[in-house]
C-alpha positions as a printed Julia matrix, in Angstrom:
249×3 Matrix{Float64}:
 23.03    0.29    0.03
 24.15    1.62   -3.32
 21.11    2.31   -5.47
 22.8     1.97   -8.87
 24.05   -1.41   -9.98
 24.44   -3.79  -12.88
 23.92   -7.4   -13.8
 27.19   -9.35  -13.56
 27.3   -12.54  -15.59
 30.15  -14.51  -17.2
 31.36  -12.53  -20.21
 33.48  -13.85  -23.08
 35.14  -16.46  -20.88
 36.24  -13.99  -18.19
 35.84  -15.58  -14.72
 33.31  -14.0   -12.38
 35.88  -13.04   -9.68
 37.82  -11.03  -12.28
 34.62   -9.35  -13.46
 33.62   -8.45   -9.92
 37.03   -6.94   -9.19
 36.7    -4.79  -12.32
 33.14   -3.79  -11.4
 34.25   -2.72   -7.92
 37.21   -0.83   -9.38
 34.71    1.03  -11.59
 32.85    2.17   -8.49
 29.79   -0.08   -8.76
 28.67   -1.41   -5.39
 25.48   -3.29   -6.28
 25.18   -6.3    -8.58
 22.43   -8.58   -9.73
 23.62  -12.13  -10.34
 22.17  -15.09  -12.2
 22.15  -18.85  -11.46
 25.67  -19.09  -12.93
 26.87  -17.27   -9.81
 25.78  -20.25   -7.69
 28.32  -22.49   -9.4
 31.31  -20.23   -8.85
 34.23  -21.15   -6.67
 34.27  -20.05   -3.06
 37.06  -17.49   -3.65
 34.55  -15.29   -5.45
 33.38  -14.19   -2.0
 36.53  -12.08   -1.64
 35.67  -10.27   -4.84
 32.23   -9.12   -3.67
 33.17   -7.63   -0.3
 31.35   -4.38    0.27
 28.79   -5.07   -2.45
 25.06   -5.64   -2.12
 23.54   -8.41   -4.22
 20.29   -9.26   -5.91
 19.61  -12.67   -7.44
 17.75  -13.24  -10.71
 15.97  -16.57  -10.67
 16.16  -18.94  -13.65
 13.87  -17.98  -16.49
 12.76  -20.03  -19.46
 14.18  -17.63  -22.04
 17.78  -17.78  -20.79
 17.99  -20.94  -18.69
 15.47  -23.18  -20.41
 13.3   -23.52  -17.3
 11.8   -21.59  -14.41
 10.35  -22.45  -11.02
  7.11  -23.65  -12.63
  8.79  -26.29  -14.86
  7.65  -29.75  -13.8
 10.34  -31.53  -15.77
 13.12  -29.51  -14.09
 12.31  -30.19  -10.45
 15.8   -31.49   -9.68
 17.37  -28.31  -11.12
 14.95  -26.17   -9.11
 15.86  -28.03   -5.91
 19.54  -27.57   -6.71
 19.13  -23.8    -7.09
 17.25  -23.59   -3.78
 19.93  -25.62   -2.0
 22.8   -23.62   -3.46
 21.14  -20.31   -2.56
 20.57  -21.56    0.98
 24.21  -22.6     1.34
 25.54  -19.4    -0.17
 23.26  -17.29    2.03
 25.44  -18.32    4.96
 28.19  -16.16    3.47
 26.41  -13.45    1.47
 23.11  -11.65    1.9
 20.84  -11.41   -1.1
 18.74   -8.25   -0.73
 16.09   -9.64   -3.08
 15.39  -12.23   -5.74
 13.82  -11.31   -9.09
 11.17  -13.7   -10.37
  9.29  -13.7   -13.68
  5.72  -14.88  -14.05
  5.85  -18.49  -15.32
  7.09  -18.78  -18.9
  7.63  -22.52  -19.26
  5.48  -24.35  -21.84
  1.91  -24.73  -20.55
  2.04  -28.53  -20.75
  5.03  -28.48  -18.37
  3.84  -25.61  -16.16
  2.72  -26.01  -12.55
  1.66  -22.98  -10.54
  1.66  -25.01   -7.34
  5.3   -25.97   -7.96
  6.09  -22.34   -8.78
  4.74  -20.95   -5.52
  6.01  -23.84   -3.41
  9.53  -23.4    -4.82
  9.49  -19.64   -4.26
  8.47  -20.16   -0.64
 11.27  -22.7    -0.17
 13.77  -20.25   -1.64
 13.11  -18.08    1.4
 14.33  -14.79   -0.09
 12.44  -11.49   -0.44
 10.92  -11.5    -3.93
 10.29   -8.85   -6.56
  8.03   -9.74   -9.48
  9.23   -8.52  -12.89
  6.96   -7.47  -15.74
  7.64   -9.45  -18.93
  6.36   -9.35  -22.5
  4.3   -12.54  -22.21
  2.57  -11.31  -19.04
  1.85   -7.64  -19.51
 -0.91   -5.13  -18.85
 -3.91   -6.55  -17.01
 -2.38  -10.04  -17.04
  0.56   -8.79  -15.0
 -1.71   -6.9   -12.62
 -3.8   -10.04  -12.03
 -0.77  -12.26  -11.54
  0.79   -9.77   -9.13
 -2.4    -9.91   -7.06
 -2.23  -13.71   -7.07
  1.39  -13.56   -5.89
  0.39  -11.28   -3.04
 -2.18  -13.86   -1.91
  0.19  -16.82   -2.26
  3.42  -15.31   -0.96
  2.21  -12.73    1.57
  5.07  -10.75    3.1
  7.7   -12.66    1.13
  6.68  -10.6    -1.91
  8.73   -7.48   -1.33
  7.36   -5.7    -4.37
  7.81   -5.2    -8.1
 10.77   -5.09  -10.48
  9.85   -2.7   -13.29
 11.68   -3.5   -16.53
 11.39   -0.43  -18.75
 12.35   -2.19  -21.99
  9.91   -5.05  -21.33
  7.14   -2.52  -20.85
  7.97   -0.79  -24.13
  8.11   -4.05  -26.1
  4.81   -5.3   -24.66
  3.01   -2.06  -25.54
  2.7    -0.84  -21.95
  3.55    2.71  -20.94
  6.28    2.24  -18.35
  5.38    5.49  -16.61
  1.8     4.28  -16.18
  3.12    1.03  -14.7
  5.35    3.05  -12.4
  2.39    5.06  -11.13
  0.27    1.94  -10.7
  2.9     0.14   -8.59
  4.73    3.2    -7.29
  4.67    2.23   -3.63
  5.81   -1.32   -4.42
  8.61   -0.83   -6.95
 11.88   -1.92   -5.36
 14.02   -2.46   -8.48
 14.07   -0.98  -11.98
 15.83   -2.78  -14.84
 17.38   -0.52  -17.46
 18.59   -1.28  -20.98
 17.84   -0.15  -24.51
 16.01   -2.13  -27.18
 16.7    -2.57  -30.89
 13.58   -2.61  -33.02
 11.25   -5.18  -31.47
 14.04   -7.1   -29.74
 15.1    -7.03  -26.11
 18.82   -6.77  -26.86
 19.87   -5.5   -23.41
 21.86   -2.82  -25.2
 23.53    0.2   -23.6
 21.89    3.59  -24.03
 23.35    5.86  -26.71
 22.49    9.3   -28.1
 20.35    7.67  -30.8
 18.75    5.06  -28.53
 15.14    3.98  -28.85
 14.74    4.68  -25.13
 16.18    7.83  -23.6
 18.17    7.22  -20.42
 18.17   10.97  -19.7
 14.35   11.08  -19.83
 14.01    7.95  -17.69
 16.33    9.25  -14.98
 14.72   12.7   -14.99
 11.29   11.14  -14.49
 12.49    8.94  -11.63
 14.08   11.94   -9.95
 10.82   13.87  -10.25
  9.0    10.92   -8.69
 11.58   10.72   -5.86
 12.27    7.06   -6.61
 14.31    5.47   -3.81
 14.83    1.91   -5.0
 17.55    0.1    -6.96
 18.43    1.02  -10.54
 20.0    -2.04  -12.16
 21.53   -1.84  -15.62
 20.78   -5.18  -17.27
 23.11   -4.78  -20.24
 24.93   -7.24  -22.49
 27.6    -5.07  -24.15
 29.08   -5.97  -27.5
 32.77   -5.18  -27.7
 34.89   -2.58  -25.95
 32.79    0.35  -27.14
 29.68   -1.25  -25.68
 31.44   -1.79  -22.34
 32.59    1.84  -22.24
 29.08    3.04  -23.07
 27.56    0.81  -20.38
 29.78    2.32  -17.69
 28.98    5.8   -18.98
 25.3     4.95  -18.48
 26.01    3.74  -14.96
 28.05    6.81  -14.11
 25.26    9.05  -15.42
 22.83    7.38  -13.01
 25.29    7.38  -10.1
 25.72   11.14  -10.33
 21.99   11.53   -9.73
 21.08    8.64   -7.45
 24.23    7.66   -5.54
 25.33   11.15   -4.53
């Protein structure tokens, strides 16, 4: 499986099959997709031949709900059903889940864990700003108890760690044997802008990749970037190529 990939989501009205054909043409062979992928037409399957896929579950920040949201149970069931149907044609290597972020009055941990079990995909738990440090460590331990072998490991988001005040290298060492996926993007100030890395970036892609090479990291590197304009797209693929030269050789 290719170890360097990117999140592929609808962009400026361009259909997903067109995006996937461009991504493959650019030499990217791993993609992380969002719930929007589940509503695509069947002909998208031709566009993803030869690619490995990860699936990012709904999260409250982007989708308005997550698997703990009591008032969205029908939407949760729909996602589970669509994933099950699509899994007959494609193989998701993993699914990324956040700790619950829905409003506390609408949050159900029992629904969260029940829904994850019904999803029946290997899971990686991602660190987020609202569940960082010791809170994330405790929740990860709870997930291990509840999900057993279904919990494949951890998704380490470097920008989330920076914004929450965690040292991402410390998190890497703490979960080193369990990290399956690393999310990469730059931040702007105190905002998680999912920006490409540049020479004047807040986070240094060169330093991140050098550290991961030193640590002999063997998992997926997924660029979770929302480029703005043509220059942003070009810079994103430069970032990806920089990582491919080191990790996909």
